[in-house]
C-alpha positions in Angstrom: -18.7 10.6 -3.0 -17.4 8.7 -5.8 -15.6 5.5 -5.2 -13.4 5.4 -8.5 -10.6 3.0 -7.9 -7.1 4.4 -7.0 -4.3 2.9 -8.8 -0.7 2.0 -8.0 1.6 0.7 -10.7 5.2 -0.5 -11.1 7.0 -3.0 -13.5 5.6 -6.1 -11.8 2.0 -5.3 -10.3 -0.9 -3.3 -10.7 -2.9 -2.3 -7.4 -6.2 -0.9 -7.1 -7.5 0.5 -3.7 -11.0 1.6 -3.1 -11.2 5.0 -1.2 -14.2 3.7 0.7 -12.8 1.6 3.4 -9.2 2.4 1.9 -9.7 -1.5 0.7 -7.3 -3.3 -1.4 -9.3 -4.4 -4.2 -7.1 -5.7 -7.0 -3.3 -6.8 -7.1 -2.7 -7.9 -10.8 0.2 -9.2 -12.0 1.3 -7.5 -14.9 2.4 -10.2 -17.2 -0.2 -12.7 -16.9 -2.9 -10.5 -15.8 -3.7 -12.7 -12.9 -5.6 -10.8 -10.0 -4.2 -12.3 -6.7 -7.3 -10.8 -4.8 -10.9 -12.3 -4.9 -13.6 -10.3 -6.7 -16.3 -12.9 -6.8 -19.8 -11.9 -6.2 -20.6 -14.6 -3.7 -18.5 -12.7 -1.0 -18.9 -8.9 -2.2 -15.7 -8.0 -0.2 -12.0 -7.9 -1.1 -9.7 -6.9 2.0 -11.9 -5.1 4.3 -9.9 -3.3 7.3 -11.3 -4.2 10.6 -11.5 -1.0 13.1 -12.1 -0.5 16.1 -13.3 -3.9 16.4 -12.6 -7.5 15.4 -15.5 -10.1 14.9 -18.8 -10.0 16.6 -19.3 -8.2 20.0 -22.1 -9.8 22.2 -25.4 -8.6 21.1 -23.7 -6.3 18.9 -23.0 -4.0 21.8 -20.1 -3.3 24.2 -19.6 -1.6 27.6 -17.5 1.6 28.2 -17.7 3.0 31.9 -20.9 0.6 32.2 -22.6 2.6 29.4 -23.9 0.5 26.6 -22.6 1.4 23.1 -23.6 -0.5 19.6 -20.6 -2.1 17.6 -21.2 -3.9 14.3 -19.3 -6.6 13.3 -15.6 -5.9 12.5 -16.4 -2.1 13.1 -17.1 0.4 10.8 -13.9 1.6 9.0 -15.1 -0.2 5.8 -18.1 2.0 5.8 -16.4 5.3 5.3 -14.5 7.1 2.6 -10.9 7.8 3.5 -9.2 11.0 2.3 -6.1 11.1 0.3 -3.6 12.6 2.0 -0.4 11.6 -0.4 -0.3 9.8 -3.6 2.6 9.0 -6.0 2.8 6.5 -8.8 3.8 3.7 -6.5 2.6 4.7 -3.1 -0.6 6.1 -1.5 -1.6 7.2 2.0 -5.3 7.5 3.0 -6.9 8.8 6.4 -9.9 8.5 8.2 -11.1 10.6 11.3 -13.7 10.3 13.8 -17.1 12.0 12.8 -20.5 12.4 14.4 -21.7 9.3 13.4 -18.7 7.3 14.6 -18.7 9.1 18.0 -22.2 7.4 18.6 -20.8 4.1 18.6 -17.0 4.8 19.5 -16.7 8.0 21.6 -13.1 8.7 20.9 -11.4 11.1 18.5 -9.0 9.3 16.3 -7.2 9.0 13.0 -6.6 5.9 11.4 -4.2 6.3 8.3 -3.3 3.6 5.9 -0.5 3.5 3.4 0.1 1.3 0.4 3.7 0.9 -1.2 4.8 -1.1 -4.1 8.3 -2.2 -4.3 9.0 -4.7 -7.0 6.7 -8.0 -6.3 6.0 -6.7 -2.7 3.3 -4.6 -1.5 3.9 -2.9 1.9 0.9 -1.9 3.8 1.1 0.4 7.0 -1.6 1.2 9.4 -1.3 3.9 12.1 -3.6 4.6 14.7 -3.5 8.0 16.8 -5.4 9.0 19.6 -6.7 12.7 19.0 -8.7 12.6 22.4 -7.8 14.0 25.7 -8.8 10.6 27.1 -7.3 7.1 26.9 -8.2 5.2 23.7 -8.7 1.5 22.9 -9.1 -0.3 19.7 -8.5 -3.5 17.8 -7.3 -3.6 14.3 -7.4 -6.3 11.6 -6.8 -6.9 8.0 -9.1 -9.0 5.9 -7.9 -10.0 2.5 -9.1 -12.5 0.4 -6.6 -14.4 -1.9 -7.9 -15.8 -5.1 -7.1 -19.6 -5.6 -6.4 -20.4 -9.1 -6.2 -24.2 -8.3 -8.7 -26.3 -6.3 -8.8 -25.4 -2.7 -7.5 -28.7 -1.4 -4.5 -28.5 -3.6 -3.1 -25.7 -1.6 -0.9 -25.7 1.4 0.2 -22.9 4.0 3.4 -22.8 5.7 3.8 -20.9 8.8 7.2 -19.1 10.4 6.7 -19.5 14.0 8.8 -20.6 16.8 5.9 -22.9 18.2 5.9 -26.5 17.5 2.5 -27.3 18.0 -0.3 -25.1 16.4 -3.3 -24.2 18.8 -6.6 -22.5 18.1 -9.1 -20.5 20.0 -12.2 -23.0 20.0 -15.3 -21.2 18.1 -19.0 -21.7 18.5 -21.7 -20.8 16.4 -24.8 -19.1 18.0 -25.4 -18.7 15.2 -22.6 -16.2 14.7 -18.9 -17.3 15.6 -18.0 -16.4 19.0 -14.9 -17.6 21.1 -16.0 -20.3 23.6 -12.9 -19.5 26.1 -11.2 -22.8 25.4 -8.0 -23.3 23.3 -7.5 -26.5 21.6 -4.6 -28.0 19.6 -4.5 -28.7 16.0 -3.2 -31.8 14.5 -1.5 -30.4 11.8 2.2 -29.7 10.7 3.5 -26.2 11.1 4.9 -26.6 7.6 3.0 -27.8 4.6 -0.4 -27.3 6.3 -3.1 -28.8 3.8 -6.2 -26.7 3.3 -9.3 -29.0 3.8 -12.8 -27.8 3.7 -14.0 -29.6 7.0 -11.4 -27.6 8.8 -13.2 -24.4 8.1 -16.8 -25.9 9.2 -17.3 -23.5 11.9 -16.0 -20.5 9.3 -13.0 -18.8 11.1 -9.9 -20.4 12.6 -7.9 -18.0 15.0 -4.5 -19.3 15.8 -3.1 -18.9 19.3 0.5 -18.8 18.2 2.8 -16.2 17.2 3.2 -16.6 13.5 5.5 -13.9 11.8 5.1 -15.1 8.1 2.6 -17.0 6.1 2.9 -18.7 2.8 0.0 -19.9 0.6 1.1 -22.1 -2.3 0.0 -25.1 -4.4 2.2 -27.7 -6.6 -0.7 -27.0 -9.1 -0.4 -23.5 -9.9 2.6 -21.0 -10.1 1.1 -18.1 -8.2 2.0 -18.2 -4.5 1.9 -15.2 -2.0 3.9 -14.7 1.1 2.7 -12.6 4.1 4.8 -10.9 6.7 2.9 -9.9 9.7 5.3 -9.7 12.7 3.6 -6.7 14.3 0.1 -8.7 14.9 0.1 -11.2 17.7 -2.7 -13.3 15.9 -3.7 -14.9 12.6 -6.8 -16.0 11.4 -7.9 -18.1 8.3 -11.2 -17.7 6.9 -13.2 -19.0 3.8 -17.0 -19.0 3.5 -18.0 -22.3 5.0 -20.6 -24.5 3.4 -19.9 -23.3 0.0 -17.4 -24.3 -2.3 -15.6 -21.0 -3.2 -12.1 -20.6 -4.5 -10.5 -17.8 -2.1 -8.9 -17.9 1.4 -8.6 -15.0 3.9 -5.4 -14.7 5.6 -6.1 -12.1 8.4 -3.5 -10.4 10.9 -5.3 -9.5 14.0 -4.4 -7.0 17.0 -7.7 -8.2 19.1 -10.2 -11.0 19.3 -13.9 -11.6 18.9 -16.0 -11.7 22.2 -16.3 -14.9 24.3 -19.9 -15.8 23.7 -22.5 -14.1 26.2 -19.9 -12.2 27.6 -20.5 -8.4 27.0 -16.9 -6.6 27.1 -15.9 -3.8 29.2 -14.0 -2.2 26.0 -10.9 -0.7 28.4 -10.3 -4.1 29.6 -11.3 -6.1 26.6 -8.8 -8.8 26.0 -6.0 -8.0 23.3 -7.2 -4.4 22.7 -4.6 -1.8 22.7 -4.9 1.4 24.6 -3.2 4.8 23.5 -2.9 7.8 25.7 -3.8 11.2 24.5 -1.7 12.0 21.1 -0.2 8.6 21.2 0.1 6.6 18.0 0.9 3.0 17.1 1.9 1.6 13.9 1.5 -1.8 12.3 3.0 -3.1 9.0 2.2 -6.0 6.5 4.2 -7.1 3.8 2.6 -9.2 0.9 4.9 -10.7 -1.8 3.4 -12.0 -5.1 5.2 -14.7 -7.2 4.1 -16.3 -10.4 6.7 -19.1 -10.6 7.4 -22.1 -8.9 10.3 -22.1 -6.5 10.5 -18.6 -5.9 10.5 -17.2 -2.4 
């Protein structure tokens, strides 16, 4: 199947989506042709959708009713072509349903529908998961966009909209891949004007144990900035490729968490997974705003 990119366009932005994985691949500001999405070869992805798992499962496996099933890092949604079910100039909806292959690692019938909609300088993204099984379904869902940095990494700051006064994170251990240790530790950084520092990402991902509703990525050294609204998701992860001086930052809403090291999980009891009854569905929304003038919000 061809993976010719699908294009949405309005006066402000041009967006391209790969039908494989329904992956957001470009968000280009029409006036200056700046692409807000990472397209470098050093990390060959752009904005994968994580489903039905987030992070690594212990031994790349999980338990379901005491039976072992394989599960690769971040699940399998990014491996499959989605079907286009509706397309307009500024909006597109794509769908992935279970198949014989997915059933081998995830024995549920489901539909994952993703809708991208352009509204001025905003890109609205909706994820809908529906349980087509007669039994209860459980899943994790994440969105993993990598944003281009047009200035030096350390020149950037992040601000968080949260009611919490103290930032906390899930402690990460690498063995050699990142897992949670089971501990939560405080972060000695401000909620607003949080500076990016390479050493903060020495273990790769940082998953915040805070309810964060909005994230803003900006720098005084560039006109380009991005704001993400993610109130439907309980967790936020930041990641860049550790030990490499690459000019991108992933800002990832999570519904679900990676495993704790050496603790194989029973899927139906997995921490922060969501369960759906037969024919039940759940919807999540993310809104990205792209600006190219300092001072705009």
